[in-house]
N, C-alpha and C positions, 0 to 999 in steps of 0.2 A: 972619337974617343969619348962615351957617352959614361964619363964616370959617375960611381953611385953617389950622392949626396951624404955627407955624412951630418952629423947632429952639431958640430961647430960652424958648417954650413951656413944649416938652416938659423943658426943662433945669428952669424954675422948680418944675415939678409933680415934681421928684424921679424921674425915667423915668431920666434917662440923666446921665453925666458925661461932661467934654469930655477927650482926651485928655490936654489939659496939665494938668488938676486931676490925673487919675487918677498921672499922673507925681508931682506933688507930694505926693499923699498917700504914694506910695510912698517917695521921699525919706526924709519925715518919718518912716515905718515905721522905714526901716533907719537912721536917724540915733538913734532913741529903742531899736532895739535894739542896737545897736555901743556907747550909754553904760548899758545894765542887763548886756550879756554882762559885764564885766568883775566886778559884784556878785552875779552869779549865780555867775561860777566862786568866786569867795571864799566864798559860802554853801555852795556842795558840798566845797571843800576843808575848810573848817571841819568840816561834816558828818563828812565821812571821815578830818579827825583826830582827831576827839569819840569814835569807833570804835575808832581805832587806839589811842587813851589807854585804852578800856575794854579792849579785849585784855590791853596791859598789866597793868591792874589785876588781870585775871582770871587769868592766867599767874601774879603774884604773890600771889594765894591758894593756888594750887596748889604753887609752891615753897614758901613757908611752911609749909606741910601735911606737905611732904617734910622740911623742916627740923627741924619737930616730930616727925614720928614715927621718921625714921633719924638726927635728930642730925648733920646735915651739908647744906650746899647741895649739887644735883647737880651732878655732873661738866660741862663744856662736852665731852666726848667721853671717854668710857666705853669702852677697848679689852676687846675678846675677850669678850662677854660670856658666861656659862656657857651651855650648852641648858637651856630650861625647858619643860614644857607652851607649846605655842603659840609661843615665839618660838626663832629660830634661833641655832646654838653661831657663837661666834666674830665676831658681828656686832660692829660699832664703834657703841655705843648713845649717840646725841647725847642734850643735857640733854632738851629734850622725849619723846623717848624713854622716857627713866629715870621722867618724871613720870606718862607714861601706863604704863609697865609695873608702877610701883607704885600705880597706880589713882586717879592723882589730875588726868586729861583724860581726856572724853568722846570720842566719835568717833562719825560720821555712817558709816554706807558700809562700803565694804572698807576691811582692815586693809593701811597699805603697810609698807614694810621695817623702817621705823622704830616701827612701830603706830599712833601719830599725828604727822599733821603737818600742812601749807597744806591737805593735798590730802581732807583728812577729819575735820578739827577747825579749828572756824572763828575760834579766838582765836589761831591760830598764823599765821593770814593776814591782812595789811594789807590794809585795802580800796582804797589806793591801786595795787594790783597789779593789770594786766590781767587775769591768770585764776589757776585754781591752781598754786602751785609748790610743793615742798617746803616751806618757810618762810621768812617775809618779813622774820625777825627773828634777831640774834644775840646772843651771850654774851659780853661782855667778860671778860679774866682778868687783864689787865695789872695789878690791885691786888697779887697774888702775889708782884710785886717786893717789896712792904713789906714781905714773910713771908720774904724772903730766900731764897726758893726759885729755882732756877735755871731759864729759860726751856725749855732744852732746844732740840733741831731743829723749827725753825716754830712755836714757842713751846708743844709738844706736851706738854711737862711741866707746863705749868701749865694746858692743856685739859683733863689728866685727873688734877686734883688738886680732891678735893673740900675743903670749907672753908665755916666757921658766919660769917655776914656780921659777927656781935659782935668777931670778932677785926680786924677791918681798922677803922682807924681814920677817924675823920669819915665812915660810910656814906653819910651825906645827899650828901656830895660827887661821890660814887662812880656813874657809871653803870654799870647790870648788863646789861641788856635795851635794845638799841636797835632801828632801823629798818634792815632791811638786805637782801642778797640772798641768800639761800638759802645761806649761810653757816655755820659753827659759832660764830665767836667771832670778837673786833675787836678788837686788840691794838695798832694802829696809829695810834695818835693818834687825828687828825679824820678817816683815812682808812678804806677798807672797811668804809664804811657809806653805806645810801642817807639821800637828803633828800627826801623825798618831797610834805611838807606845806606849802611855802612858794607863790608866784605861780609857780616855775619847780622843775621835780627835778633831781635829778643825783645820781648813781652816783657818790661820789668815791673816787677811788683816788690811790695813792702818784704815780702818773704825771699824772694829772691836778687835783690839789688847787690848783695854783697859779694856776687859771684858775676856779677853781667860784667863783659870787658869794655873796658875805657874807650875802645874805638866805636863803639857805636853809635849810630847816629839818627837823629831824628830832625824833623821840620818843625817849624816854628813861625807863625804871623804874630807878630810884637801890636803891642796898643798902640805904636803911630802908625801903622801901616806897614811896616818893611817886614819882609820875610827872609830869615836864613836858616842853614843848617846848624844844628847844634848836636856836639857830642855830648855822650853822657860823660867823658871825662870836664867837660868846661862845664855840662848841669850842675855834675856834683858839686865841682868847687864853687859855685856861687847860686846856689837853688833859691835860698829866701829870697836873692833879690830878684830872681827870672821870675819867681813865683807871685813876688809879690807879699810875703810875709813883712819884712824888713822894707826901710826906706834904703 
C-alpha cells in the first residue's frame, strides 16, 4: 500500500514549514532583536567609555611626568615655539604637542603639525569619534580665574599660562581634560564640550545648551589625577566649581 504523501505528512517530518509559520518565526526574531538592541548598544557605549577613561589616565601619566620634570603643567596653547630640530618655528604648540615635544607621548605613523595628535597617537582620540581627527579632548583653564589672572582676548592669557596643580584649591573638584571636538581648551562652563557617552550624544555649545538633554554624559580628568563620568545635569548644577571659576 503505497499511499501518496500529503503536505501534512511532509511537514510533520520537518522537511517544510508553511508560509504562516515562517512569518511567525521572523516576527519572533524581530521582536527579540528589538529587545536586545538597546542592551547591545549600552554594552558598546560602556566599552567605548572605558577606553576613553583609559585614554584620560594615560594622558594624566604624561602630564604628571611633564610636571615633575619641568616644574609646571603644559600650556593649553604655547605661542611662537622657537625653531628646533624637527620642529617648525613660530608654531602655536598645543598641550599635546608639548607632551610629544618633551618625550611623553608615543606616535605611530607620520608626524603631524603638532607632532602628535589624534591621527597618530591613540590616547588623544576618543573611541566615540567616527574617524581620525586632530584631537577629541579639550583642556579647561578657567581655574586661572582663582589665581587672579586676567583671561585676555578669547581666554588666550589663560591658555598660554603654565601652572602647577598644587596652586589650585580643591583640585579634586576641577575638571582638567574633557571630551571635546578638536579644540584647545574649554572655559565656557558646560558648553563647548562633547557629551558622547550616554544613550544619546551631543556637542553642546552656548547656542544649543538650553535644549541639551540632562542625561548626556562626558568623561573628565580632574586636576588631582582621578577621572570619572559627568552628566550634563551634574555639570549644569555646579559648572562654576567644576571649571574653576569659583572656589
